[in-house]
Backbone bond lengths (Angstrom), bond angles and torsions (degrees), N, CA, C in turn:
res aa  C-N    CA-C-N  psi(-1)  N-CA   C-N-CA  omega(-1)  CA-C   N-CA-C  phi
1 M - - - 1.387 - - 1.529 109.30 -
2 T 1.328 122.70 171.06 1.414 121.44 172.59 1.554 117.37 -94.96
3 S 1.151 118.89 137.45 1.613 117.52 176.21 1.506 107.62 -135.96
4 V 1.280 116.18 145.27 1.487 126.30 -168.58 1.627 104.41 -86.86
5 R 1.385 109.07 126.32 1.434 112.48 172.22 1.511 109.67 -121.88
6 A 1.145 121.30 63.17 1.352 130.45 -173.94 1.559 113.43 -119.69
7 A 1.311 118.50 161.00 1.597 122.36 -177.83 1.460 112.59 -97.41
8 P 1.361 123.15 -18.97 1.422 123.32 -170.18 1.539 109.87 -56.93
9 P 1.391 113.48 159.63 1.597 115.12 172.63 1.392 114.81 -46.98
10 R 1.342 116.30 131.70 1.464 120.19 -171.09 1.598 108.50 -132.31
11 A 1.335 114.22 155.61 1.460 126.51 172.09 1.610 106.75 -140.63
12 A 1.241 109.82 144.07 1.523 116.38 178.13 1.547 110.09 -144.85
13 F 1.270 118.18 145.11 1.507 124.72 -174.97 1.612 106.75 -161.28
14 P 1.254 111.57 156.46 1.565 115.32 174.20 1.567 107.81 -77.68
15 A 1.327 109.83 135.90 1.652 115.42 177.26 1.575 107.95 -161.10
16 L 1.218 115.30 140.35 1.500 121.40 171.45 1.454 109.08 59.06
17 G 1.466 117.00 35.50 1.469 117.27 174.66 1.456 114.76 74.17
18 T 1.316 119.58 14.75 1.460 130.09 177.03 1.516 115.63 -148.34
19 T 1.270 115.73 -158.30 1.473 114.47 174.87 1.438 113.80 -120.32
20 A 1.364 115.74 124.49 1.464 118.00 176.87 1.558 111.03 -84.92
21 V 1.338 117.19 136.84 1.336 121.21 174.20 1.401 114.17 -123.97
22 L 1.403 124.62 136.98 1.433 124.36 -177.61 1.523 105.24 -134.64
23 L 1.343 106.30 128.93 1.516 119.20 176.48 1.599 108.37 -119.46
24 V 1.346 117.06 137.05 1.529 115.40 172.75 1.462 104.64 -137.02
25 T 1.292 112.91 162.06 1.482 124.42 -175.80 1.595 110.78 -85.60
26 D 1.285 116.46 -12.78 1.448 118.53 -175.63 1.564 100.64 -126.55
27 A 1.354 113.98 118.96 1.555 119.11 173.41 1.513 114.42 -53.66
28 A 1.426 111.29 -37.43 1.469 114.69 -176.88 1.539 116.82 -63.40
29 A 1.299 112.87 -14.32 1.412 116.72 -178.69 1.471 114.21 -107.05
30 L 1.345 121.85 8.53 1.404 129.97 -179.85 1.453 106.92 -65.78
31 A 1.211 124.07 -50.08 1.580 124.62 -166.19 1.588 105.10 -67.59
32 E 1.499 111.92 -52.89 1.430 109.68 -178.11 1.587 113.35 -68.77
33 G 1.322 115.04 -24.08 1.366 114.73 173.95 1.572 115.33 -69.50
34 E 1.121 119.11 -37.88 1.428 126.08 174.53 1.606 108.53 -61.66
35 R 1.236 111.81 -43.45 1.531 119.65 -176.03 1.631 107.90 -61.76
36 L 1.386 108.42 -40.99 1.465 111.67 -176.11 1.585 110.25 -80.00
37 L 1.199 118.73 -28.42 1.496 122.81 171.57 1.466 111.58 -63.23
38 R 1.378 114.76 -52.90 1.527 113.40 174.99 1.355 121.14 -56.22
39 A 1.340 109.20 -40.88 1.556 117.79 174.51 1.609 115.13 -58.55
40 S 1.294 106.48 -46.02 1.509 116.14 -173.01 1.701 103.29 -68.52
41 L 1.370 115.44 -42.55 1.496 112.69 -176.56 1.625 111.91 -73.19
42 A 1.236 110.95 -20.37 1.540 110.64 176.85 1.486 107.46 -76.23
43 E 1.313 118.82 -33.89 1.495 120.94 171.35 1.429 112.29 -57.75
44 V 1.303 113.23 -46.90 1.472 117.92 -174.66 1.491 112.88 -62.49
45 D 1.367 111.82 -46.92 1.526 124.39 176.03 1.504 105.51 -46.03
46 A 1.406 117.61 -60.34 1.466 124.30 -172.39 1.554 108.34 -60.49
47 A 1.277 117.92 -29.03 1.567 114.92 -170.75 1.478 106.01 -95.66
48 Y 1.334 130.15 -33.71 1.449 116.42 -176.32 1.710 113.22 -150.38
49 S 1.347 106.54 38.46 1.527 111.66 167.97 1.483 105.32 -77.88
50 R 1.487 110.80 135.20 1.562 111.92 175.53 1.430 110.86 -85.83
51 F 1.346 118.75 1.71 1.515 118.17 -169.61 1.546 104.60 -116.98
52 R 1.362 122.39 23.70 1.446 123.33 170.97 1.484 106.28 -131.05
53 D 1.344 110.18 125.23 1.471 116.31 -178.60 1.411 114.22 -65.86
54 D 1.482 120.03 -18.10 1.378 125.98 -176.53 1.558 109.14 -96.31
55 S 1.261 124.65 1.34 1.373 125.24 -171.22 1.576 104.38 -74.76
56 E 1.299 114.17 160.64 1.526 120.30 -177.14 1.572 103.57 -67.86
57 I 1.253 117.35 -46.17 1.527 115.08 -168.53 1.605 110.28 -69.41
58 V 1.298 121.35 -29.16 1.392 125.43 177.10 1.609 107.04 -73.79
59 R 1.253 115.83 -42.07 1.414 117.67 -178.71 1.520 111.28 -68.99
60 L 1.260 125.65 -12.90 1.284 123.58 172.50 1.578 119.88 -64.66
61 G 1.255 112.72 -22.68 1.465 126.71 162.19 1.456 117.25 -40.95
62 A 1.393 114.05 -47.12 1.427 123.80 -177.71 1.553 113.60 -64.65
63 Y 1.248 116.12 -13.92 1.537 117.07 -176.60 1.538 105.29 -90.27
64 E 1.248 122.22 -8.44 1.573 125.71 172.98 1.535 107.34 38.41
65 G 1.395 118.18 65.40 1.338 124.20 167.26 1.481 110.44 75.73
66 R 1.311 129.66 11.72 1.490 134.49 170.55 1.498 105.94 -91.03
67 V 1.329 110.81 163.85 1.431 122.31 176.64 1.584 105.15 -61.36
68 A 1.323 119.38 135.79 1.408 126.14 177.24 1.564 112.68 -130.42
69 P 1.323 118.09 139.40 1.476 116.68 -176.90 1.527 103.10 -92.34
70 V 1.314 116.27 144.20 1.464 123.05 179.10 1.523 107.69 -129.40
71 S 1.355 112.57 156.04 1.514 119.10 172.74 1.382 114.87 -60.58
72 P 1.358 124.01 161.47 1.493 119.87 171.81 1.511 112.11 -66.47
73 L 1.447 120.14 -17.03 1.431 117.02 177.02 1.502 113.36 -76.12
74 L 1.366 111.07 -41.63 1.430 109.33 177.22 1.416 116.03 -76.15
75 A 1.321 121.29 -27.37 1.385 128.24 170.91 1.573 111.68 -56.33
76 A 1.301 112.82 -46.51 1.530 115.82 178.06 1.454 107.60 -71.52
77 A 1.372 129.81 -37.92 1.372 126.94 -177.82 1.560 108.30 -66.26
78 L 1.277 119.75 -40.33 1.469 127.65 -177.43 1.554 103.55 -69.94
79 H 1.165 126.74 -38.99 1.410 128.41 176.34 1.561 108.05 -66.77
80 A 1.236 118.32 -45.85 1.615 115.23 172.65 1.421 111.42 -61.39
81 A 1.342 123.83 -38.41 1.465 119.86 179.99 1.526 114.73 -72.53
82 L 1.211 120.46 -23.82 1.407 126.06 -177.81 1.532 107.74 -81.54
83 R 1.383 108.96 -41.86 1.556 112.82 172.46 1.414 113.86 -56.04
84 A 1.372 112.58 -45.78 1.526 117.60 177.83 1.471 115.86 -61.69
85 A 1.314 115.96 -39.87 1.532 118.74 170.27 1.358 117.31 -62.31
86 S 1.361 125.61 -37.63 1.339 131.04 175.32 1.684 108.78 -65.61
87 A 1.268 116.15 -45.05 1.440 127.28 -178.03 1.458 111.31 -57.93
88 T 1.395 112.88 -39.12 1.563 121.39 -171.15 1.469 112.17 -99.26
89 D 1.324 115.86 3.62 1.485 118.86 -179.03 1.505 109.28 65.21
90 G 1.316 118.37 38.37 1.467 123.55 178.12 1.588 117.42 77.54
91 L 1.355 112.86 5.02 1.501 110.12 175.94 1.472 113.80 -76.39
92 V 1.294 117.64 -13.03 1.415 120.93 169.87 1.545 99.90 -117.69
93 D 1.350 116.09 122.59 1.495 118.71 -173.97 1.436 109.96 -144.09
94 L 1.364 118.14 120.65 1.509 122.16 178.62 1.472 117.83 -66.03
95 T 1.368 120.38 0.28 1.392 117.53 -172.25 1.578 103.71 -110.51
96 V 1.348 114.54 34.74 1.542 118.79 176.40 1.573 109.35 -95.59
97 G 1.342 117.34 11.73 1.500 117.45 -169.89 1.597 110.79 -63.53
98 Q 1.415 117.27 -36.27 1.508 112.15 179.63 1.644 108.53 -76.74
99 A 1.277 119.10 -26.06 1.513 119.45 175.56 1.495 108.39 -67.88
100 M 1.144 118.76 -35.67 1.545 119.72 178.66 1.516 109.77 -72.24
101 I 1.307 120.81 -34.50 1.515 124.04 177.95 1.499 105.31 -71.75
102 D 1.252 123.77 -35.34 1.506 128.71 -177.04 1.535 102.95 -68.98
103 L 1.195 118.37 -34.95 1.567 119.01 -172.57 1.459 106.50 -81.33
104 G 1.325 116.18 -11.90 1.608 117.74 178.40 1.492 110.08 112.74
105 Y 1.283 114.57 -9.39 1.512 109.37 -175.02 1.662 105.88 -92.46
106 D 1.346 110.26 79.41 1.447 118.03 -173.97 1.529 111.70 -118.68
107 R 1.372 115.49 20.02 1.439 120.43 176.75 1.490 111.47 -160.44
108 D 1.251 120.82 171.39 1.584 122.23 177.03 1.554 107.44 -50.98
109 F 1.218 116.15 134.21 1.484 117.11 -177.72 1.440 113.99 -60.00
110 A 1.465 114.99 -31.45 1.475 115.51 179.90 1.469 114.20 -60.84
111 L 1.404 119.25 -24.38 1.515 122.63 172.20 1.461 115.95 -78.87
112 G 1.284 118.72 -12.59 1.496 125.47 177.72 1.617 110.61 91.56
113 P 1.325 113.37 125.72 1.408 120.74 176.27 1.606 111.68 -57.95
114 A 1.411 107.19 155.94 1.466 111.72 177.59 1.496 114.88 -67.94
115 D 1.277 118.20 144.04 1.502 117.55 168.26 1.511 113.01 -105.14
116 G 1.310 117.05 -177.72 1.526 116.22 177.38 1.576 106.89 116.98
117 D 1.352 112.04 178.20 1.447 112.39 175.78 1.547 112.72 -85.36
118 P 1.366 110.61 132.17 1.524 118.40 -178.74 1.548 111.01 -82.91
119 P 1.247 119.63 160.74 1.493 124.84 167.85 1.509 105.34 -70.94
120 A 1.355 113.32 163.72 1.367 121.79 175.62 1.487 113.94 -59.34
121 P 1.381 119.85 135.69 1.505 118.23 -178.40 1.526 108.30 -64.90
122 R 1.401 111.54 148.10 1.481 122.70 177.10 1.449 105.74 -133.31
123 P 1.377 115.18 143.75 1.543 117.20 175.91 1.565 109.46 -57.13
124 A 1.319 112.54 155.61 1.469 122.66 168.91 1.585 108.67 -59.70
125 P 1.359 109.97 140.80 1.564 108.61 172.56 1.456 120.94 -53.72
126 G 1.323 117.60 -29.79 1.468 121.09 178.03 1.464 110.84 118.60
127 W 1.432 117.20 125.91 1.494 118.18 178.15 1.533 114.80 -62.77
128 W 1.387 115.81 -27.17 1.448 115.16 -173.86 1.549 107.06 -69.33
129 R 1.165 120.44 -9.64 1.649 122.66 -177.95 1.481 107.67 -78.83
130 V 1.288 124.38 -11.69 1.395 131.67 -176.23 1.495 107.24 -93.45
131 R 1.325 119.27 117.40 1.386 124.86 179.68 1.417 118.77 -101.45
132 L 1.265 128.64 110.93 1.513 128.36 -172.70 1.497 106.14 -120.06
133 D 1.243 110.82 131.09 1.531 122.73 166.17 1.580 111.03 -110.64
134 A 1.208 115.88 87.60 1.421 118.77 -175.77 1.503 115.27 -61.98
135 A 1.248 117.45 -30.22 1.426 121.05 178.84 1.428 115.38 -63.35
136 T 1.386 113.25 -42.08 1.533 121.16 -178.78 1.555 111.20 -91.97
137 G 1.341 114.65 -14.17 1.521 117.47 -172.09 1.427 117.97 67.41
138 Q 1.295 112.51 45.78 1.485 121.13 -177.52 1.505 112.95 -130.88
139 V 1.312 121.07 137.19 1.443 122.03 -176.94 1.640 106.78 -138.70
140 V 1.316 107.61 151.59 1.406 114.79 170.74 1.445 114.03 -128.00
141 V 1.422 112.04 115.75 1.548 120.57 -178.15 1.543 106.84 -102.38
142 P 1.215 126.79 122.65 1.389 125.16 -179.60 1.522 116.23 -53.79
143 R 1.163 124.63 145.88 1.562 128.84 177.05 1.416 105.43 -51.71
144 G 1.418 112.55 130.96 1.420 128.28 172.32 1.647 111.24 78.29
145 V 1.252 116.01 -2.88 1.560 115.38 170.49 1.475 114.51 -78.46
146 R 1.341 116.91 125.08 1.454 113.51 175.74 1.570 109.15 -110.19
147 L 1.352 113.92 137.00 1.437 117.64 -174.09 1.477 107.94 -100.23
148 D 1.326 115.07 153.74 1.452 131.04 -175.00 1.515 107.22 -144.91
149 L 1.358 111.67 121.44 1.539 118.60 179.75 1.461 108.59 -106.31
150 G 1.250 116.65 34.94 1.501 117.21 -179.21 1.408 116.87 -67.58
151 S 1.348 118.97 -27.37 1.410 125.10 179.41 1.559 116.37 -79.75
152 T 1.484 112.98 -19.74 1.458 112.14 -172.98 1.510 105.53 -136.12
153 G 1.423 122.35 -20.96 1.308 120.32 -170.08 1.629 118.00 -60.41
154 K 1.289 112.50 -44.89 1.536 117.83 178.91 1.580 106.80 -67.52
155 A 1.296 112.18 -39.55 1.543 116.07 -179.52 1.492 110.69 -60.47
156 Y 1.294 116.49 -46.31 1.527 121.72 -179.29 1.494 110.56 -65.38
157 A 1.382 117.67 -38.05 1.500 125.79 174.77 1.559 107.90 -59.68
158 A 1.305 118.64 -45.60 1.444 120.86 -179.81 1.502 108.36 -67.41
159 D 1.256 124.10 -43.25 1.482 124.93 175.70 1.472 115.64 -56.67
160 R 1.344 112.39 -43.55 1.515 122.37 -174.34 1.588 103.93 -69.76
161 A 1.357 115.47 -51.46 1.433 115.38 -173.81 1.527 117.51 -65.94
162 A 1.388 116.55 -31.59 1.345 123.69 -179.69 1.553 109.05 -64.92
163 A 1.384 108.88 -48.57 1.500 114.75 -178.67 1.610 110.85 -63.68
164 R 1.295 113.09 -32.32 1.635 109.85 177.78 1.454 112.22 -76.24
165 I 1.356 117.22 -28.67 1.475 114.99 179.58 1.419 116.08 -76.87
166 A 1.355 112.85 -32.82 1.525 119.85 176.13 1.404 113.74 -55.94
167 A 1.371 119.69 -26.69 1.342 125.27 -175.04 1.477 108.52 -66.14
168 L 1.392 117.72 -10.75 1.480 119.26 176.93 1.462 113.02 -70.29
169 G 1.416 115.02 -14.08 1.328 121.02 -174.20 1.504 120.46 98.97
170 C 1.357 112.02 24.56 1.522 120.87 -177.46 1.456 111.57 -136.07
171 G 1.350 105.99 168.29 1.596 111.20 168.00 1.402 116.41 -73.89
172 V 1.270 124.66 152.32 1.495 124.99 -170.16 1.355 110.05 -142.25
173 L 1.347 124.97 137.70 1.470 129.70 163.31 1.413 107.43 -129.83
174 V 1.402 120.17 129.55 1.361 127.06 -179.79 1.515 104.78 -125.00
175 S 1.399 110.87 124.76 1.506 119.30 172.23 1.328 118.53 -116.61
176 L 1.345 126.14 123.58 1.403 129.44 179.16 1.538 108.71 -116.93
177 G 1.283 121.07 93.38 1.355 118.77 -178.71 1.337 121.70 66.14
178 G 1.401 117.35 14.28 1.427 122.69 -175.93 1.554 115.43 106.30
179 D 1.325 111.39 -7.44 1.404 118.14 170.72 1.528 107.09 -86.64
180 L 1.338 118.38 111.87 1.353 121.68 -169.05 1.581 118.50 -113.51
181 A 1.189 125.19 126.04 1.417 122.57 -177.38 1.580 108.27 -128.38
182 T 1.370 118.31 142.84 1.460 123.28 178.50 1.505 109.41 -114.63
183 A 1.301 115.93 160.75 1.516 119.78 169.38 1.592 103.70 -161.47
184 G 1.309 110.75 156.35 1.408 114.38 178.41 1.559 111.87 78.67
185 P 1.354 119.55 178.42 1.460 120.53 -177.86 1.591 108.67 -75.27
186 A 1.296 110.41 136.39 1.488 120.18 175.81 1.359 112.20 -71.38
187 P 1.347 120.17 155.30 1.467 123.90 176.07 1.644 109.33 -69.50
188 E 1.286 116.62 155.51 1.411 122.13 -177.59 1.547 107.55 -50.15
189 G 1.364 121.27 128.31 1.386 126.11 -176.64 1.469 111.13 83.75
190 G 1.315 127.13 1.14 1.379 128.70 -176.34 1.528 116.37 76.47
191 W 1.433 113.10 179.78 1.371 120.99 174.99 1.617 107.33 -88.31
192 L 1.401 113.01 131.81 1.418 113.20 -176.75 1.597 105.33 -100.15
193 V 1.321 121.06 122.37 1.401 123.62 -173.66 1.693 107.40 -125.64
194 G 1.252 107.03 135.91 1.472 115.72 177.98 1.562 107.11 -88.85
195 V 1.357 119.43 140.30 1.378 124.82 179.16 1.532 109.22 -121.22
196 G 1.339 113.30 118.91 1.472 117.82 170.96 1.574 111.45 -161.57
197 D 1.378 110.83 -161.59 1.515 113.06 -171.70 1.525 111.75 -75.59
198 D 1.366 115.24 -23.93 1.488 124.01 -174.12 1.439 110.10 -122.25
199 H 1.337 119.16 120.34 1.586 122.51 -179.09 1.532 102.34 -73.55
200 R 1.270 124.93 -26.45 1.497 122.83 -170.75 1.451 112.80 -76.55
201 A 1.190 125.70 -15.71 1.371 125.75 -168.56 1.543 112.57 -167.06
202 A 1.341 116.44 118.20 1.561 121.23 179.66 1.464 111.10 -65.58
203 A 1.265 115.26 139.75 1.511 122.11 175.42 1.461 107.19 -103.69
204 P 1.365 122.47 151.45 1.419 129.39 177.46 1.587 108.85 -51.99
205 G 1.321 118.60 131.83 1.432 118.36 -179.32 1.555 116.34 83.76
206 D 1.347 117.99 -2.04 1.458 122.57 171.92 1.485 108.94 -60.70
207 P 1.357 124.31 132.01 1.410 122.91 173.88 1.611 112.08 -72.45
208 V 1.242 107.38 163.87 1.534 114.27 175.71 1.582 104.71 -130.95
209 V 1.445 110.90 132.30 1.477 118.61 175.91 1.454 110.95 -112.94
210 T 1.229 115.27 155.65 1.476 124.69 169.73 1.586 113.65 -94.77
211 I 1.387 119.18 126.75 1.420 116.66 179.03 1.596 103.29 -121.01
212 R 1.334 117.14 127.38 1.428 120.23 177.68 1.600 109.93 -111.82
213 S 1.318 119.22 -6.07 1.427 124.93 177.13 1.501 108.96 -171.47
214 G 1.413 111.80 162.28 1.414 110.72 178.19 1.597 118.65 80.00
215 A 1.322 119.03 -149.95 1.421 118.09 -164.80 1.549 104.42 -146.80
216 L 1.372 108.79 166.25 1.474 118.44 177.39 1.486 107.43 -147.87
217 A 1.353 119.58 136.64 1.464 122.73 -177.30 1.607 107.76 -140.57
218 T 1.262 105.64 148.49 1.570 111.30 175.87 1.416 113.06 -129.40
219 S 1.232 122.47 132.00 1.465 124.59 173.70 1.567 111.66 -113.34
220 S 1.289 119.72 128.61 1.452 117.82 -171.14 1.556 107.26 -142.61
221 T 1.461 113.42 145.69 1.324 115.32 -174.23 1.621 103.37 -94.05
222 T 1.268 121.07 3.15 1.432 119.80 -176.09 1.506 107.97 -96.31
223 Q 1.176 121.12 -9.03 1.659 119.62 169.78 1.445 111.61 -106.87
224 R 1.231 119.56 158.79 1.422 129.89 -173.65 1.530 108.56 46.28
225 A 1.407 112.02 57.38 1.457 121.48 176.61 1.521 110.40 -113.28
226 W 1.313 117.07 154.26 1.431 122.27 179.31 1.565 110.56 -159.09
227 R 1.241 120.58 -177.55 1.516 125.72 174.18 1.494 109.13 -108.52
228 R 1.295 111.75 141.91 1.317 121.47 -179.14 1.627 110.43 -152.11
229 G 1.208 114.67 131.04 1.502 122.12 -173.17 1.526 113.09 45.27
230 G 1.287 113.76 38.26 1.583 121.52 174.66 1.397 116.99 81.81
231 R 1.482 116.97 9.94 1.469 118.86 172.11 1.512 110.02 -128.51
232 A 1.433 114.05 169.50 1.365 117.53 177.54 1.550 105.70 -84.86
233 V 1.411 116.61 143.83 1.433 119.37 -179.15 1.434 104.05 -140.35
234 H 1.280 120.28 168.83 1.438 128.16 173.96 1.564 115.21 -147.91
235 H 1.369 115.69 -168.84 1.357 116.38 -165.74 1.563 114.53 -97.15
236 I 1.252 114.78 7.83 1.523 116.91 -178.99 1.566 103.47 -103.63
237 V 1.422 116.84 119.59 1.332 124.81 178.93 1.613 113.63 -103.30
238 D 1.310 116.72 145.88 1.411 118.71 175.29 1.523 103.47 -99.12
239 P 1.430 116.02 107.69 1.524 118.69 -175.41 1.511 116.67 -55.21
240 R 1.359 109.11 -27.23 1.538 112.22 -177.17 1.557 112.12 -69.90
241 T 1.326 121.18 -17.45 1.384 120.56 -176.92 1.600 108.31 -128.53
242 G 1.369 116.60 -16.38 1.520 112.92 -175.74 1.504 109.90 80.64
243 D 1.267 123.17 -2.86 1.404 125.33 -175.49 1.469 107.97 -121.75
244 L 1.314 120.05 -178.55 1.456 128.72 -178.57 1.561 111.97 -68.55
245 P 1.460 111.36 137.47 1.472 107.97 179.21 1.522 116.60 -65.73
246 A 1.322 115.71 178.32 1.452 115.07 -179.73 1.604 107.94 -70.99
247 P 1.333 114.02 146.47 1.526 116.88 -175.82 1.529 110.61 -80.03
248 V 1.343 113.93 81.64 1.345 122.38 174.16 1.471 115.32 -97.23
249 W 1.441 107.03 -62.23 1.488 121.77 -177.00 1.466 111.13 -109.51
250 R 1.365 122.22 122.48 1.399 126.99 179.20 1.675 107.49 -84.44
251 T 1.322 115.50 -35.81 1.480 116.80 -179.98 1.458 109.23 -147.58
252 V 1.330 118.08 136.17 1.505 132.19 174.67 1.368 108.53 -124.68
253 S 1.280 118.35 127.30 1.631 129.84 166.63 1.446 109.28 -115.51
254 V 1.364 111.03 129.32 1.448 119.05 -178.85 1.559 108.15 -131.39
255 A 1.223 117.57 138.45 1.464 131.16 171.57 1.538 109.91 -96.60
256 A 1.323 120.02 132.28 1.508 120.67 176.57 1.475 105.11 -156.75
257 R 1.385 112.92 178.48 1.417 122.02 179.85 1.531 115.94 -61.56
258 T 1.354 118.04 -39.06 1.343 128.43 176.90 1.446 115.62 -126.63
259 C 1.301 120.28 149.61 1.450 120.61 -178.74 1.535 111.94 -63.88
260 V 1.420 117.84 -30.46 1.412 117.85 173.56 1.488 112.55 -59.25
261 D 1.283 121.05 -48.70 1.337 130.14 177.08 1.550 112.75 -51.74
262 A 1.496 110.76 -53.43 1.415 116.28 -175.51 1.557 106.44 -65.65
263 N 1.327 122.58 -45.44 1.513 119.96 -173.17 1.605 107.95 -65.59
264 A 1.368 115.62 -42.16 1.436 116.61 -175.48 1.571 108.86 -63.21
265 A 1.350 119.43 -34.47 1.357 123.48 -172.92 1.614 105.69 -71.89
266 A 1.402 112.57 -47.23 1.498 119.46 -178.26 1.482 109.48 -60.70
267 T 1.418 120.38 -49.44 1.325 116.96 174.32 1.477 124.65 -60.96
268 A 1.282 110.97 -34.91 1.423 116.47 176.12 1.673 111.62 -69.74
269 A 1.311 112.46 -32.72 1.497 114.50 172.18 1.471 110.33 -62.62
270 V 1.249 123.43 -41.16 1.570 122.65 -177.00 1.499 101.29 -66.96
271 V 1.263 121.68 -47.51 1.582 120.43 -178.32 1.515 115.58 -61.01
272 R 1.392 109.77 -40.80 1.499 116.34 -173.82 1.609 108.52 -67.14
273 G 1.336 116.54 -36.60 1.476 123.47 179.38 1.527 115.57 73.32
274 E 1.345 115.07 -110.60 1.491 114.73 -178.20 1.590 110.20 -77.67
275 G 1.311 112.21 133.09 1.460 122.55 -176.52 1.529 114.07 94.78
276 A 1.364 118.98 -3.75 1.538 124.86 175.48 1.452 105.67 -57.84
277 D 1.226 128.18 -44.21 1.396 123.36 -173.75 1.602 110.61 -60.23
278 A 1.348 111.03 -50.32 1.534 111.06 174.84 1.353 113.90 -56.90
279 W 1.428 116.88 -43.93 1.422 116.01 178.62 1.485 117.44 -56.09
280 L 1.276 119.80 -44.08 1.475 125.43 174.88 1.496 111.23 -62.89
281 D 1.405 117.52 -43.00 1.361 118.01 175.98 1.468 117.15 -61.50
282 G 1.394 113.55 -33.78 1.590 117.15 174.07 1.504 111.64 -69.26
283 L 1.208 120.54 -24.21 1.489 119.37 174.26 1.444 116.99 -82.36
284 G 1.297 114.86 -7.27 1.399 124.47 -176.31 1.600 119.29 70.76
285 L 1.335 110.87 30.56 1.452 120.74 -169.43 1.581 104.34 -100.69
286 P 1.486 118.50 116.79 1.356 115.96 168.50 1.602 118.64 -54.74
287 A 1.327 121.42 126.53 1.416 115.20 -169.69 1.613 104.93 -149.68
288 R 1.333 115.58 151.78 1.412 120.17 170.11 1.579 107.72 -125.95
289 L 1.250 121.28 133.02 1.421 132.29 -173.90 1.375 112.41 -121.17
290 V 1.246 129.78 125.09 1.430 138.33 -178.79 1.632 106.74 -119.38
291 G 1.390 109.16 114.73 1.501 113.21 -178.51 1.532 112.39 -84.81
292 H 1.303 110.31 163.99 1.470 110.45 179.89 1.521 120.52 -68.43
293 D 1.405 107.22 -4.86 1.490 115.70 172.14 1.525 106.82 -95.48
294 G 1.228 125.85 7.37 1.498 125.48 -176.53 1.487 117.62 83.89
295 R 1.244 122.61 1.29 1.423 127.71 -179.00 1.564 106.67 -74.82
296 V 1.313 114.41 138.05 1.450 118.88 -179.36 1.539 109.31 -118.14
297 V 1.330 113.79 132.37 1.573 120.77 -173.66 1.569 103.19 -126.69
298 T 1.205 122.10 134.46 1.437 126.23 175.29 1.540 108.60 -128.46
299 V 1.370 113.56 135.29 1.450 121.57 -178.56 1.524 114.06 -133.71
300 G 1.235 114.81 169.81 1.396 121.69 171.78 1.628 116.63 61.40
301 G 1.324 110.29 31.82 1.504 114.24 176.68 1.512 114.68 81.72
302 W 1.393 114.85 17.99 1.456 113.02 -177.63 1.565 108.44 -71.50
303 R 1.336 106.97 138.51 1.616 115.54 -177.67 1.413 101.64 -134.68
304 S 1.390 113.59 137.94 1.443 123.28 177.04 1.511 106.75 -135.12
305 H 1.327 116.94 168.78 1.424 120.05 -179.73 1.515 107.10 -149.64
306 A 1.289 117.36 156.58 1.511 123.52 -176.40 1.485 112.32 -66.58
């Protein structure tokens, strides 16, 4: 995961089942920036948390396939998720909600995933079945389809919050559990970010990268992991099967223009497995992939330093 190793003014607090970290280049903007970040994440939680019965995304189920009105925030988040699904040929798919529940991820991770024997895996219904008209703020979700924005939701929240806070006239870095977005002018020398399996603590030998603009995201099978039906499982699902992807890459970090793009590419690479390094290189995205066997592959001009 990505963890910030920079000295600028900083605030951190629990949010969205993870830790929100804010860095700004102007100490005078920190208090207002934190207020904006807290408010922005509260809006996100109310719009598309899968773990709140009163969230907009959960309440879509009551429409049972009929046209449903959605807020501009949820419409934008759904648009980002559908664009990511299209760009990854469905390897990132917002219709994996039921598969996540079947694997035991049916509540906020802080409360502990469910244990016991899961039902047989089933492929995700398919992102193309979700019909969104962002201009009118209307969506159609087929009856019985459960949405999950786990692969794009926090990343979109990071992009959105960073842009809002940068309007204060300072450089900004927002990290949500390792989904990291920047906006505004970077500090001298750039933002220093540690890259590893765990965004909460750097491990010996974890590389550090410098970010001057854009975003960085890491998808890892070592975090948000638990046991279900007598086997180790985690939060990344292959939509093609509704089950875990083949154990090729344990951690993938990707740099891109937006955090949504970075996270979608990183998650798709974990799901894709063999050949993901060549796929990322073909897209021109700087990336670092760590295999389950410990091998490290970098592509797209990825550069790190100790």
